[in-house]
NUVEX-159565 format. One record per residue: x, y, z of N, C-alpha, C in turn; residue in three letters. Coordinates in steps of 0.1 Angstrom, whole numbers, plus 2048, in hexadecimal, padded with zeros to 3 digits. Each point is the difference from the previous one (the first is absolute). Layout:
<pts>
XYZXYZXYZAla...
</pts>
This chain:
<pts>
492C828F97FC7FB7F47F97F2805Met7F38027F87F87F47FE7F87FA7F2His8097F67FC7FD7FA7F27EE7FF7FBPro7FE8027F47F37FF8028007F07F9Ser7F07FF8057FE7EE7F97FB8007F5Pro8038097F97F97FF7F080D7FB7FAAsn7FB7FB7F480B7F77F680580D7F6Thr8107FC8008038117F680A7FB7FBArg8018077F28087FE7F47FC8067F8Ser8068017F280280D7F98088017F4Gly7FF8067F78098037F980C806801Asp80480980F8088058028087F7805Arg7FE7F18048087F680580E8027F8Ser8068047F580B7FF7FD80A80C803Ala7F680980280980D8038037FE810Cys7FB7F880C8007FB80A80F7F9801Ile7FC7F47F880F7F980080C8067FBIle7FD8077F480980A7FD80780980CLys7FC80980580380780C8077F780AAsp7FD7F48038057FC8078107F87FFLeu7FC7FB7F48137FA7F880380F801Phe7FE80E7FC80C8057FC80580880DTyr7F77FE80D80280480A8087FD809Ser8057F17F98077F880D8127FE7F8Phe80A8018028097F57FB8017F5808Ser8087F47FF8037F48008077FF80FPro7FF80880E8078008077FF7FB80CArg8077F38057F77F980B800807809Pro7F980180B7FE80180E7FE7F680DArg80D7F98037FE7F78057F9804813Glu7F38007FE7FD80680F7F48017FCSer7F77FB80C7F48038007F880C80ALeu80D80B8027FE80A8097F880E7F9Arg7F88048037F680E7F580B80B7FEPro8027FE7F580A8107FE7F98047F3Arg7F48007FA7F98067F78058017F6Asn80A7FA7FA8078037F27F88017F6Leu7F67FA7FD7F37FD7F67F780F802Ala7FE8058077F68088057FC8027F2Arg80980B7FD7FA8077F37FA7F67F3Ser8077F57FE7FD7F47F17EE7FD805Ala8027FA80E7F57F78067F1809804Leu80680F8037F480C8037FA8017F3Ala8077FD7F47F98037F07FB7F27FFLeu8047F88037F77EF7F97F480680CLeu80180080B7F380080A7F680D7F8Val8058087FD7F880C7FD7F87FA7F0Val8097F97F87FC7FE7F17F17F2804His8087F680B7F67F98017EF804805Ala8038098097F780A8087F48047F1Ser8038067F97FD8067F57FB7F87F6Val8057F77FD8007F47F17F08017FDAla7FE7FB7F67F38017FB7F87F7806Val7F68058037F77F080B7FA7FA7F3Leu8027F08037FB7FC7F37F77F780BVal7FA7FF80A7F77F6805802802811Gly7F27FC8068027FC80D7FA7F5804Thr8007FE80E7FE7F38067EE801803Ala7FD7F37FD7F47FD7FA7F8805811Pro7F38058017FF80480F7F87F4804Ala8037FD80E7FB7F68097EF800802Gln7F97F88017F28038027F97FB80BGln7FE80D80B7F87F98127F47FD7FAPhe8017F37FF7EF7F68017F580380DGln8097FF80B7F67FD80B80A802810Ala7F38048078088008107FB7F9806Ala8057F68027FA7F580B7FB803811Ile7F780380680180980B8017F7808Ser80880180C8007F380C7F880880DThr7FC80B8037F68048047FA7FC809Gln7FD7FF80D7FB7F68098027F4804Gly80C7F97FA8027F880480B7FF80BTyr8007F680C80A80280C7FB808809Gly80680180B7FC80780D8058147FBGln8088007FA80580E8017FE8057F1Asn80980C7FC7FD8047F380A7F57F2Ser7F87FB7F68047FA7FC80E8037F6Ala80980180180B8087FA8067F27F8Tyr8077FE7F68027F67FC8108037FDPro8067F280280D8038008067F47F3Phe8067F28068067F87F97F77F97F6Gly8028007F27F67F67FB8047F67F8Leu7FC7F17FC8057F77FD7F27F87F6Asn8017F97F47F97F47FD8077F1804Phe7F57FA8028007F68077FC7F67F4Gly8077F18097FE7F67F47F07FE7FEPro7F58058017F17FE7FD7FE8097F5Asp80E80A7FF7FB80C7F27F680D806Gly8018018107F980B80880D809803Gln7FB80A80180780D804800800811Leu80C7FF80A7FD80280B80880D805Tyr7F58068058068108058067FE812Val80780780680380180E7FE811805Cys7F37FE80A7F980980280A80680CLeu80780C7FE8077FE80C7FC80980DAla7FC80E7F67FB80980C80B8097FDGly80080B80C80C80C8027FF80280DThr80980280580480580D7FA80E803Pro7F980080C7FB80A80880180080BThr80B8058098068028097F5807809Phe7FC7FA8127F68058077F57F57FEGly7FF7F87F17F57F88038037F3805Asp7FE7FA8068067F58077FF7F37F8Pro7F78027F48067F47F98068017F4Thr80881080280A8077F57F97FE7EFPhe7F28007FF7F47FE7F580B7F57F8Ser7FF7F68078097F27F97F17FE7F9Asn80B7F47F37EE7F87FB8077F6803Asn7F77F57FB8047F18017FA7F67F9Asn7FC8057F07FB7F77F68098027F3Val7FD7F47FC8067FF7EF7F37FD7F6Val7FD80D7F97F37F97F68077FC7F2Val7FA7F67FE7FC7F87F37F88087F4Arg8098017F77FB8067F27FC7FC7F6Val7F37FF7FA8017F67F280780F7F3Asn80B7F97FE80480C7F67FB8027F4Pro7F17F87F87FB8007F57F480A802Asn7FD8028107F58067FD80180F80CAsn80D7FD80580480980B7F480080FAsn8007F48007F77FE80D8067F9808Gln7FF8088108037FA80B7F77F5803Ile8077F18007F77F48028027FC80CThr8088048078027F980D80C805805Gly7FF7FE80F80E80980B8067F4808Ser8088018068057F480B80680980EIle7FE7FF80980480880E80D7FB803Gln8088088018107FB80480380780CVal80D80780380280580A8008127FBGlu80980980B80080C7FD80B8057F9Leu7F78067F480980A7F58097F47F9Phe7F57F57F98098007F18048067F4Pro80C7FA80280C8077F57FD7FA7F5Glu8077F38008057FB7F57F47EE7F9Glu8007FC7F97FA7F17FC8077F77F5Val8017F980680A7F57F57FB7F4800Ala8017F87F87FB7EF8008097FA7FEPhe7FC7F380480B7F27FE7F37F3803Ala8067F87FB8007F27FC8067F4808Thr80080080E8097FA8058017F07FDPro80D7F88077FD7F07FE7F57F97FFPro7FB7FD7FC7F57F68037F0809801Gly80080C8037F88048027F580F7F6Gly7F67FF8067FD80E7F37FF80C800Ser7FE8077F580980E8027F980980APro80B8058027FE80A80F80080F7FDVal7FD80B80680480B802805807807Gly80780680780D80680A80180E7FDIle7FB8058117FF80E7FF80780980DVal80580A7FE80A8018097F780F806Thr7FE7FE80D7FA80980980A808806Asn80380E7FD80A8058057FD80A80FSer7F080380680380580E7FF7F0808Thr7F97F87F98007F380A8107F7803Ser8068057F78107F87FC7FC7EF803Gly7F87FD7F57FA7F37FC8018007F0Ser7FC7F38007FD7F97F17F37F6802Val7FA8077F27F47EF8008027FD7F7Ser7FA7F78028007F67F47F17FA7FDIle7FA8017F17F17FE7FF7FF7F47F7Phe7F37F67FF8027FA7F27F98087F7Asp8057FD7F27FA8097F47F37FA7FEVal8017F08017F07FA7FE7F480880AAla8037FE80D7FC7FE80A7FB810806Thr80B80B7F97FD80E80980080280BGln8097F28077FE80881080F7FB803Gln7FF80680880E80080C8067F7804Val80C7F97FB8027F480580C7FF810Ile80680A7FD80C80380880580C7FDGly80580581080680E80380C7FC80BThr80E8027F780880080880580D806Ala8027FF80880780F80D8117FD7FEAla8038107FA80F8017FF80680780FLeu80C8008048088058057FE814802Pro7FD80580B7FE80A7FF7ED803801Gly7FB7F67FC7F28008037F88117FBGly7F88048037F680D80080880C805Phe7FF8077EF80980A80180C800805Phe8077F57FB80F7F980280A7FC7F6Gly7F67F97F78057F77F87FF8067ECSer7F58077FE7FD8027F28067FA7F7Phe7FB7F57FF8017F67F37F98097F5Pro8057FD7F57FD8077F38047F87F5Phe80B7FC7F58017FB7F77FE7ED800Gly7FE7FB7F87FC7F380180B7F87F0Ile8047F38018057F77F68007F3808Ala7FE7F37F88037F880480A7F87FAThr8067F380880A7FD7FB8007F67F2Asn8077F67FC7FB7F77F17F77FA801Leu7FF7F78107F27F47FF7F080B807Asn80680A7FF7F38088067FE7FA80FGln8087F98098007FE80C7FE808809Ser80980B7FE80480D8077FD80B7FBIle7F880A80A80180E7FA80B80680AAla8048097F58098088067FC80F804Tyr80080880C7F880B80480880B802Ile80480C7F880A80B8017F8806812Ser8078068047FB80680F80780C802Val7F980E80380780980380580980FGly8027F48058017FF80F814802802Asp8048027F880D80480080B7F7800Gly7F97F38028087F280080A7FB7F3Ser7FA8027F68048027F37FF7EE7FCAsn7F57FD8087FF7F37FB7F37FC7F9Thr8037F47F57F37FB7F77F97F480BLeu7F38028067F97F98097FF7F67F8Arg8027F18057F77F67F87F67FB807Ala7F47FC7FB7F47F58027FE7F77F6Val7FC7F980B7FE7EE7FA7F38027FDAsp7FF7FB7F17F37FE7F67FC7EF7FELeu80C7F98067FD7F27FB7F37FB808Asp7F57FA7FC7F77FB8087FF7F2806Pro8107FA7FC8037F580580A802810Ser80380D8008098038087FB80380ESer80B80080F7F77FF809803810803Ala8038077F880280B8037F980A7FAThr7F57FA7F57FA8097F37FA809804Val80380A7FD7F980F80080680980ATyr80C7FC80680C8078108068037FAGln80480B80580F8067FB80B7F5805His80A7FC7F480D7F780780E80A801Val80480580C8078058018107FA7F9Pro8037F580180B7F77FC7FF8037F4Ala7F58047F78038017EF7FE80F7FEArg80180F8097FF80A7FC8128017F6Asp7FC8087F980C8067F780380D806Leu80D8047FF80480B80A80B8087F1Gln7F78087FE80780D7F5808808807Leu80C8047F780A80C8057FA80E7FCThr7F98047F780180D7FC7F4805804Ser7FB7FE8097F38098097F37F57FBGly7F380A8057F67F77FE7F78017F7Ser7FC7F67FA7FE7FC7F37EF808800Ala7FD8017F87F08067FC7FA7F27F7Ala7F98047F07FB7F57FB8087F87FAArg8027F680180B7F27FB7F87FC7F6Ile80C7F87FA7FB7F67F68087F4800Ala7FF7F17FA8087F77FF8047FF7EDArg80D7FF8008047FC7F08077F9804Leu7FB7F37FD80D7F37FC7FE7FB80EGly80A7FD8048077FD80F80380C80ASer7FB80B7FB80680D8097F4804805Ala7FF80C8087F88048078038127F9Ile7FB8097F980780D7FD7F880A809Val8048098077FF80780980280F801Ala7F880C7FE80480C80180280580FPro8088068028017FF80C80480A805Cys7FE80880F80081280480A7FB80FThr80880780480A8008087FF814806Ser80480180C80280E80480A805800Tyr80681080080B80180680280080FThr80E7FD8057FF80280F7F680780BGln8018107F780080A8077EC8027FFThr7FE7F87F27F38007FC7FA80C7F7Phe80B8077FD80280B7F57FB7FC7F2Thr8027F57FE7FD7FA7F38037F27FDGly7FE7FB7F67FA7F18008087FA7F1Ala8027F38008057FC7F67F67F37F9Leu7FF8047F07F57FB7FC80C7F27FAAla7F77F27FE80E7F27FC7F87FA7FBSer8047F67FA7FC7F07FD80A7F9803Phe7F87EF8038087F58037FA7F67FAGlu8087F67F97FE7F37FC8017F880AArg7F77FA8028047F580E7FD7F17FCMet8097F88007FE7F37F97F97F880CPro7F67FB7FB7F77F280A80B7F5807Leu7FB7FE80480B7F280D7FF7F47F4Pro80B7FD7FC8037F67F98068087F0Gly7FB8087FF8088077F580D7FD7FESer8078007F180F80180280680B7FAPhe7F880D80180280B7FA80580A80BThr80580A7FE80280980B7FC80B801Ser7FC8098077F780B80280580A800Gly7FA80B7FC8078107F97F8809808Thr80780A8017FD81080880180B7F5Ser7F880A7FD80780A7FB7FB80E805Thr8058098067FD80F8057FB8077F2Leu7F28037FF7FD8097F77FC809801Leu7FD80880A7FF811803803800811Val80680A80180880680B7F780D805Leu7FB8038097FC8158038027FB80EAsp80980C80880080480C7FF8107FFAsp7F48028048028107FD7F2802806Asn7F97F98087F17FF8047F68037F8Val8008067F47FA8047FB7F97F37F6Met8067FA7FE8007F17F38037F480BLys7F97F67FC8017F58047FC7F47FATyr8087FA7F98027F77F57F77F4803Pro7F97FB7FE7FD7F28057F87F77F1Ser8077F48017FF7FA7F57F07F7803Ala7F78027F77EE7FA8027FD7F77F6Gln8037FC7F97FE7F67F88067FC7F6Asp7FD7F07FA80A7FA7FA7F67F77F0Val8048007F87F77FB7F38097F97F9Ala7F77EF7FC80B7FA7F88007FC7F5Ile8058087F27F77FD7F28077EF7FFAla7F77FF7F38057F07FE80A7FB7FCPro80D8087F880D7FE7FE80580180CAsp7FE7FD80F80880180B7FE80E807Gly8048077F680780D8057F1807808Thr80A80880C7F680180C802811805Phe7F98077FE80080D8017FC807810Tyr8018078038028068107FA8147FCIle7F980180D7FD80F7FD7FF805810Cys7FB80D8068007FD80B7FE817800Gly80080080D7FC81080680D8057FETyr8058117FB80D80280280A7FC7F7Asp7F97F77F880F7F27F980380A7F5Met8028117FB8008057F97FA8027F5Gln7F27FB8027F48037F68057F47F4Lys80D7F18058007FA7F67FB7F3804Arg8047F17F47F97F480280B7F87FDVal8087F980A80D7F97FB7FB7ED7FATyr80A7FD7F67FD7F47FF80D7F87FFGly7FE7EE8048087FA80A8007F37F3Phe80B7FA7FD7FC7F57FB7FF7F380AAsp7FD7F57FE7FB7F480980B7FF809Ala80E8047FF8087FB80880280C80BThr7FA80C7FE80180D80A80780A7FCGly8067FD7F280A80C7FB7F78097FELys80280C7FF7F980B7FF8058037EDLeu7F78047F68027FA7F37F88117FBIle7F78058057FD80B7FA7F7809809Arg7FC8087FB7FA80A80A7F780E7F2Ser7F68058077FB8097F77F480C809Phe7FE80B7FB7FA80680D7F28037FBPro7F880080B7ED80380080280D804Val7FE8077F77FB80E8097F2806806Pro7FE7FB8067F480280580680B80AThr7F38068088078128088077FA80BIle7FB7F880A80580080B80B7F1801Val7FF7FA7FA8067F17FF7FF7FC80DGly7F57FB8058007F980A7F57F37F8Ala80B7FA7F97FA7F17FB7FD7F5808His7F27FE8037FF7F480C7FC7EF7F7Thr7FD8057F47F87F67FB8067FD7F0Gly8037F17FE8058007EF7FD7EF7FDLeu7F98017F37FB7F57FA8068027F1Ala8047F57FE8017FA7EE7F47FA7FFIle8008027F07F57FA7F98057EE7FESer7F37F67FC8057F180080D8047F3Pro7FC8097F58107FB7F480B805802Asp80180B81180A80280380280E7F8Gly7F88077F98058097F77FA80D809Lys7F78028067F9809804800803810Thr80680C80980480080B7F680A807Met7FD80180B7F680880780780380FVal7FE80D7FF80680580F7FE80C809Val7FB7FC80A7F580B809807809808Cys7F880F7FF80A8058067F6804808Asp8007FC80F7F680080B7FD80D805Val80C80E8007FC80A8027FE80A7F6Ala8047FD7F47FA80A7F47F57FD7FCSer7F77F78067F27F97FB8057FE7EEAsp80D7F77FB8027FD7F58017F27F9Gln7FE7FE7FA8037F47F78078007F2Ile80D7FC8048078027EF8037EE7FAAla7FC8017F58027F77F58107FC7FAPhe8077FC80180F7FC7F98007F77F6Val80A8027F37FE7F57F880D7FB803Asp7FE7F080780C7FB80780E8017F8Val7FE7FB7F280C7FE7F780780D7FFAla7FA80C7FD80880B7FD80380A80CArg7F77FA80D80680880D7FA80B7FCGly7F28077FF7F98097F87F6802807Leu7FC80D80B7F48028017F88037F5Thr7F37F98007F88047F67F480A802Thr7FD7FE80B7F48098038037FC810Gln7F780C8057FF80680F7F1803803Ile7F97F88097F48058027FE80780FLeu7F88068047F980480B7F47FC801Phe7FE7F780D7F77F98047F2808805Thr80480E8037F78078067FA8057F3Thr8048027F37F38007F77FD7F77F9Ala7FF7F68057FA7F67FE7F57FE802Met7F27FC7FA7F07FD80680180F80CGly7FC7FB8107FD80B80680C803807Phe80A7FD7FB80D8078078077F280DGly80B7FA8038047F780680C800804Tyr80880080A80D8048078047F7806Ser80F8027FD8087F580A8017F37F6Gly8058007F38017F07FA80E7F8803Pro7FB7F88098087F880A8067F17F7Asn7FC7F97F88027F47FC7F87FC7F2Asp8057FA7FD7FC7FA7F08027F17FEAla7FA7FB7F68007F17FD7F98007F2Val8047FB7F37F78017F57FE7F1800Phe7F17FE7F77F77F68038087F37FBSer8017F47FF8067F77F87FD8027F4Pro7FB8047FA7FF7FE7F380880F7FAAsp8068058088048107FC7F980A7FDGly7EF7FE7FF7F880A7F67FF81080DLeu8007FA80A7FB80980A80E80380BHis7FD81180980C7FC8087F380580CVal8027FB8097F980381180A809809Phe7FB80B80780A8098097F580580DIle8037F980680180780F800810801Thr7F48048088038118058017FF80CThr80F7FF8097FC7FF80A7F880D80CGln7FD80C7F67F980D80C7F47FD7F8Phe7FC7F97F77EE8017FD8017F0800Ser7F17FF7FF7FA7F48047FD7F47F8Glu80C8027F07FC7F97F080D7F87FEAsp7FC7FA7FB8087F77F77FD8087EFVal80C8067FC7FD8037F68037F37F0Leu7F78007FA8017F97ED8078047FALys8098017F98008067F38047F47F8Leu8008047EE8047F87F6812800801Ser8057F27FD80F8067FE8028027F1Ala80C8088068038087F08047F77F4Pro8008047F78037F97F380E7F8804Pro8027F17F680E7FC80480A80D7FBThr80A80280380F8087FC8047F97F0Pro8068087F88057F77F780C7FB801Ser8057F27FC80C7F880280980D803Ala80B7FD80480A80C80580D7F8804Phe80C8027FA80C7F880480A80C804Thr80980280780780C8028097FF7F5Gln80280D7F880A8057F380D7F9801Pro80580680D80A7FD8048067F6809Leu8057F68018047FA80980580580CGly8027FC81080C80A8057FC7F4811Phe80D7FF8038037F780A80680A80FThr8027FC80B8088078098037F3809Ile80A7FE8058057F08057FC801813Asp8028108047FF80080B7F380D806Val7F67FC8027F780D8017FC805810Thr8087F48077FB80680B80F80180DAsn8068097F88107FD80780180C80CPro80E7F980680380980D80D80C7F8Thr7FF80880980C80F7F980A7F97FEPro8078057F680E7FB7F87FD7EF7FCGly7F67FE7FE8017F27F88008047F0Thr8017F77F88068047F27F57F87FAAsn7F88077F77F37FD7FA8048037F1Val7FA7F57FA8038007F17F08007F7Thr80480B7F87F38057FC8027FC7E9Leu7F87FA7FE8017F97F27F48017F8Ser8038037F67F68047F37FD7ED7F6Thr7FA7FF7FE7FF7F57F87F47FF7F4Val80A7FE7F47F68037EF8078117FCGly80980180480480C7F88048037F4Ala7FB8037F780B7FE7F280C8097FFGly8077FD7F480E80480080380E7FAAla7EF8057FA7FF80C7FC7FA80D807Asn8017F98107F680680B80D80A808Glu7F980980480A80480B7F57FE811Leu8077FD80C7F77F880780380B80BVal7FA80380A7FD80680C7F87F8808Phe8088018117FD7FA80B7FE80C809Ile7F180080880080F8017F87FC811Leu80580580E7FB7FE80A7FA811808Ala7F37FC8027F680B8077FD7FC810Asp7FA80E8077FB80080A7F07FD7FDGly7FE8067FA7F28047FD7FA7F77F4Tyr7F47FA7FD7FB7FB7F57F48057F9Asp8007FA7F57F18087FA7FE7F27F6Val7F37FF7F87FE7F97F67F98067F6Ser8098037F47F98077F58027F57F4Tyr7F67FD7F87FE7F57F780480B7F3Asp8107F57F98008077F78017F67F4Leu7F27FE8017FE7F47F58077F37FAGly8047FD7F780E7F87F780B80180CPro80580A80680E8048097FB7F8809Tyr7F78008088007FC80C7F7808807Gly8047FE8107FF80F80B80A802808Ile7FB80D7FD80E80B8067FC80280FLeu80B7F68087FA80181080980A803His8128087FD8078078037FA8107FFPhe8088078077FC80F80380B80D7FCThr7FF80A80080A8087FC80780180BAsp8007F580D80A80580D80D7F27FDAsn7F97F67F480C7F77FE8108007FFAla8037FA8038117FE8008047F27F4Thr8098067F68057F47FA80C7FB80BIle7FA7F37FD8067F280780D7FC7F4Val7FC8007F68077FB7F87FF8007EDGly8048007FA7FE8037F180D7FA7F6Ser7FA7F87F38097F77FB7F88047F1Ala80B7FF7F47F97FE7F18037EF7FCThr7FB7FA7FB8037F77FA7FB7F5804Gly7F27FD8068007F68057F7800812Gly7FE7F280180080281280A80680AAsp7FA80B80980980680D7FE7F880CLeu80F7FA8068007FB80D80980980ASer7F780580980980980A8007FD80EVal80B7FF8058027FE80E80180C807Val7F880480C8008098077FC7FD80CVal80380980C8027FC80D7F580980AGln7F87F98067F580480680580B809Ala7F98097FD80681080A8037FA80FPro8088098018047FE8107FA811806Ile7FA80180B7FC80C8057EF8017FCGly7FA7F87F97F28018027F87F980DPhe7F780A8047FB7F18057FA7F47FBPro7FE7F28087F77F97F97F2803801Ala7FE7F87F37F28027FB7FF8097F8Gly80B8057F980280B7F38017F87F6Ser7F48007F77FC8017F38088037F7Asn8037F57F98078047F27FA7FB7F5Phe7F780B7F47F87F67F780A7FF7F2Leu7FA7F77FE80D7FF7F27F97FB7F7Cys8048077F27FB7FE7F480C8007F9Gln7FE7F97F48077FE7F57FC8087EFAla8088047F87FA8077F680A7FB7F3Val7FD7FB7F68088037F47FA8057F2Ser8078037FB7FD80C7F38087FB7F2Ile7F87FF7F98047FD7F28088097F7Asp80C7FD7FE8098107FE7FC8027EFAla7FB7FB7FC7F88017F17F5809801Asn7F67F98077EE8027FF7FD80B80EThr8087FD8097FD8038097F27FA808Phe7FD7F47FF7F47FC8068087FB80DAla7F97FC80B80780180D7F67F1807Ala8077FF80A7FD7F28097FE7FE80DArg7F78058068018008127FC7F1804Leu80B80080A8007F58077F580080CSer7FC7FB8077F67FD81080C80C809Asp7F680080880A80680D8027F7809Glu80C8038078067F580780280980EIle7FE7FC80D80680780B80D7FC806Pro80780580480A7FD80B801808809Val7FA7F980F7FE80680C8077FE808Ile80980880880B7FC8097FB7FC80ELeu8077F58017FA7F781080A80780BGln
</pts>
């Protein structure tokens, strides 16, 4: 079952809540195991929600331009990563696409600069082979520089933003077709660029950016950081730590593990954290965490391939605090961007040719667009970035030679989760006690906490967002105020099992309901 991106509410809301109220009795179930005890009532709730009166739809996003990169570089100009520079210009990596049998592997070696106002390419910078990501820094005592990871060459190019000239190239261990550098993040004073690599070393390579240093624009092995969760993809710095989506493989290479790791920078007094998010070992799927985006409030979000079409949210300490579905067709989520005000998210599905727009506060996908239906048709949306003013979204299409420009969606209306909900341990090992608690339930309310292996997103208007399905399990229920229940993390379920929890309260007199946010509990 896929949720509709439409906003739904209507006159039958009272009936929905009465059905739920009368179908449940307050019998606490101290388990997260799926027993399907609430199947009939929750199925009725979901059906009612899906046929409720349609009162509005998400505003359509306006396709404005396709910026062609054709003709730049040595081979096909397939755009990959992109970012805004300190000069207000948009920089796009033209990576190319591998064509084995071609001695150049059809790599490209160019970063183009785009004027985001008139959609014209105003310059290009020659780097090395298959540039994937570009980031910017202003080192101590230096001028702004761009940092580019060259995946095939196994190197990092540094260019001066003012002159548009490459001023240094750092070779990484493994070299040509052996290192595969990808993500970029700097330390606090921007004197070091940390580079994620796909060589299996689970390392963040350190490149010196300090112009006064004897090792400027070189790899400095002594300052590398060692990850414990796998190879990182796109990375970011939040405060004094690097946040890294990671991927590792099972011993037989029949599956993979998508994880998150928070790596404190040297000198930080905080501790590191890591959380396994999804594990599949059936040859059919290989979960891989791909991108991270940080909201203005410090919450950061991670998406990826084969991660159950879900985005996971963490607080600044690295604790998993929420999740929500983004129901594109394939779920090959490679790119993630958040608007400057933190209210809108864009998720790219490279395999489905789809872009999803998400209301962040609600955890609600408001619209899914096909890039193949825009303009002349474009394929493989890989990465996205909002303009600094938040008015536009730029998206690279990896299998076309274009960067798409769309108007940003209207700012979602303010929203606070109607019912508070907390879980003390969201990444337990089997057998660990986990406390689930509501916050703010009234004395005249009946309160339920539910867990589910699947999730949806239906907008029930003033009641909140419905995330659980007719497969949900009642974890606990009570009357007369807030509910707090201690359950045991299931034993016998595989690591990476997701239990998606949500609380709901129902007023005994008016049948008015309040829904909480969705919080996942994932076995480690």
